[in-house]
N, C-alpha and C positions, 0 to 999 in steps of 0.2 A: 275886417278881422280875418286873419288867415289861420288855417289849421296847423298846429305844431304837434308832432307826436310826443308822447311822454319821454322824458329823459331816461335813458338806460344807464344803469351803473357800469362803471368801467370793468372790462374783463380782466381777471387776474392774469399775470404773465405766465406763459407756458414755460415749464421747466423741462430740461432734458431728462430722460430716464436716468435713474441712479445707476452708477457703476456697480458691478457685482460686489466689490469690496465695501461699498457704502450701504448695502442692503442689511437690514437688521438680522435676518436669518444667517447671512454669511458671517457677520461679526460674532454672532452667538456661537456658530460652529467653530470659528477660529479661537474664541475664548475657551470653549470646551476642550479643544485639541491642546491648547497651551496648558490648561489645568491637568489634563491627562498626562502630558509629558512631564510636568513638574512632579506630580504624584508618583509616576513610574520611576523617575530617576532618583527620587528620595528613597523609595523602597529598595531600589537596586543597590544603594550604598551599603545596606546590611545583608544583601543576598550573597550567599557563598558561591552559588553558580555564576553569578555576575563577576565576583572577584576572580574566580578561576578563568573566566573568559577574558577579563582585562589583563591578567597575567600572561595568558597564552598568546594573546594578540599584540600586547604592548600598547593597546589603545585605552586611554584613561576613561573613555566614555562607552566602552563596549558593554553590551547587555547579553544576558542569557536569552535563550529562545523565548521563554515565558514573558520576560519583561520587554523584549523586543516586540513581541506580538501585541502586548498592551500599549506600548508607545505608538505603534502604528494603528491602533484602534481596532485590533482584531482579537483582543484577549478578554473581552467581557468586563472592561473597566466601567465602574459606576461611580460618579462623584459622591 
């Protein structure tokens, strides 16, 4: 009779690290940025300062300084 070591379970395959876009925290930040932009542009539709800015620049998506700051994440937007 010969000695045989106990059978070891197979090792799980090693996976490459996640790409930054696949990480949960990055997906969450992207979703928050999208929600912030949607909320800001919806509010800008009724903003008189945004309407003046759109008329002055001829850009249909121009924003006043307040809404531009919010769209960029600097204006204290909270979902």
